N, C-alpha and C positions, 0 to 999 in steps of 0.2 A: 516879578517875584522879588526884585530888589527892594521895592517900596514896602512890601509886606514884611520882608526880612528886617528892615530898619525899624518899622513900627512895632514889631513883635519881639525883637531881640533874638530871633531864631536865625540860624544860618540859612543861606539860600538853598542849600541841599535839603535841610529839614523842611523848609517851606514847600519846596518842590514835591517832596514825599507826601506831605500833608495834602497838598492840592491834588496830587495823583490819587490818593485814597478817597478824597471827597468826590472827585470826578468819577471814579469807579463806582461809587455808591449812588451816582446820579444826583448829587446834592449841589453840583455846580458844573459849569462848563467853561472852557477857555475860548476866548475869541481873540484871534490874532489881528493886529493892525496891518493892513496891506502895505502902508507906506514904510513900516519898520517892523519886520517880523520878529525882532528881538523883544518887542513890547507885547504884552498879553493883558487882556482885560478879563478879570474873573467875574463871571455872571452867576449869581446864585439861582438855584432852582427852588423857589419859595414853596411851591406846592409839595415837592418831595421832602423838603426840610420840615415843613409843618407836619406832614404825615409821621415823620420820624420822631419829632419832639412833642407832639400833642399828648401822648400818654403821660409823659413826664410833667408837663405843665398842668394837665388835668389833676394829677395827684398833688402837685404843689399847691394848686388853688384850693383843693379840698382840705388839705392840712392847714393852710393859711386861714381859711374861713373858720375852721374849728378853733384855731389859736385865738383869733380875734374875738370869738364868742365869749371868751373868759374875761375880757376887759370891759370896763365901763366906757361910756362915750367920752368922758373927760380923760380917761387914761389913753384912749385911742387918739384923741386930739394931741396929747402930749407926745405920744410915739410918732405921730405924723409930723409934728413940728420938728422933732429931732431928725427924722430922716430927710426932710426938706433941707434943713441946715447942713446936715452931714453931706448930702449930695452936692450942695453948692461948694463946700470945702473940697470935696473930691474933684469936682470940675475945675476949680481954680488950680489945684495941685497938678492935674493932668495938663492944663494949659501951660503951666510953668515948665513941666517936663518937656513938652513939645517945643518950647522955645530954645532948648539947649541943643 
């Protein structure tokens, strides 16, 4: 839980509560390491997570496709170029944050 706490900025108690709720929803499970029971591996239940999220992503895709339909190919290429470059900037920024 400590590593998730550090990465997320949440307290260990908040992370534990979050993991407890996700485990209760059967979206993940804890696996304990026999050599050191203080360490826990969080294993996602991808099938259950997809069942939960699929309706949201289906709706998102539907709305995104409708939005894209109003743009020309040239405009879509410009938008795509922007997002590729913006994602690279975000990745660089994330990497710099993780170095601190």
